[in-house]
N, C-alpha and C positions, 0 to 999 in steps of 0.2 A: 502492500501500498503509499501509495507517494499520495504529503501534503504538499499543498500548493496557493504561496498568496497571492491573490490579481487583482489590477485595478481596470476594473468595465467602468467602458467610455458606451453609454447606450448613448442610439441616437446621430452617430457620429456620417453615418453617410459613406460607413467602407467596411470592408467584413481588416483587418488589419492583427498583428499582434507584434509587441514590439518589446525588447527590452530597454530599460534606461543607463543612463550611466551607474545609479545608486543599483543597479540589479533586477530594478521592481520588472514584475508580464506587467503588461497592461495589453487592454486585451482591448479590438474595437468593434466596436457591432452596430449594424443598421437597427436594428429593431429597436420600438419602443420599449422602456422601461413599464409595463404598461402587464400586470394581468399573466408575469411572469415568463412573458416572452424575449426580452434581454438576454433573461437567466437561460431558458431554452436553446437561445441560437450563441450563444455564448460555448456551452456545452458542446456544440455543431461542431463548433468551430476546431477547441480545442479536440474532440477526437478526429473530426477532418482531416488532422492536420496528421495525430499523433497516431493515426491507424487504427485506434480500439474501438467499440461499439459505445454507445451514448449512457446505455447503464454502468457502461465500469465509472463514469462523474459525475458526481455525485458537490452539491454545495451546504456546504458543513456550518458554515456562518456567512453571514452580508446578504440573504435573500434582498434586501430591500438597500443594503447598502453598495456602492460603491467599490468594496473593499473587501473578499471574497474569500474566502479560506474551502478550496476545493481538494476533495481525497477520488483518485484518481488507482484504482484497482486494476493495479500494473508492475510485475517485476521490474522498476527497474527505479534505480538511482534518481538523483535531481542532477545527475549529471546527463546521465545517458537518455535521460528525457527530453535535460534541451535539445541532448544532437539531435533525435528522433524530430525535436519543435521545431529546430532549420532545417534539417534534409527536407522534414512535408513539405515547412515552407517556400520552400525554393519549388518544389516541381509544380507548383497550386501558380498561375497568372493574377489570381484574382487579388489573394495575398499579400501581404509586407515580412518582411521579417525585418528590422531594423537593429544594431549596437551603435547608442548615441552614446558616441563620447564627450 
């Protein structure tokens, strides 16, 4: 099980995953933060990038906050997860992975 903290940006007009200079994973989704739409889109975004089923990702804390704590049922270390995240995004034209320095 991997536990991850992300900062969500709903209504952003794009799908993107960004790691800022402090190491915070920022997830941008198009959906509005109403009726759980943005949360579902966030889970689908990460699941698609990391090639895991959406049922393996759950939001443990922060359902209504920008800061979210996710549990991902996958046998990966954080480093392996970030590598998979990076390589998965590079294969998708709709998504961006930017390391801000």
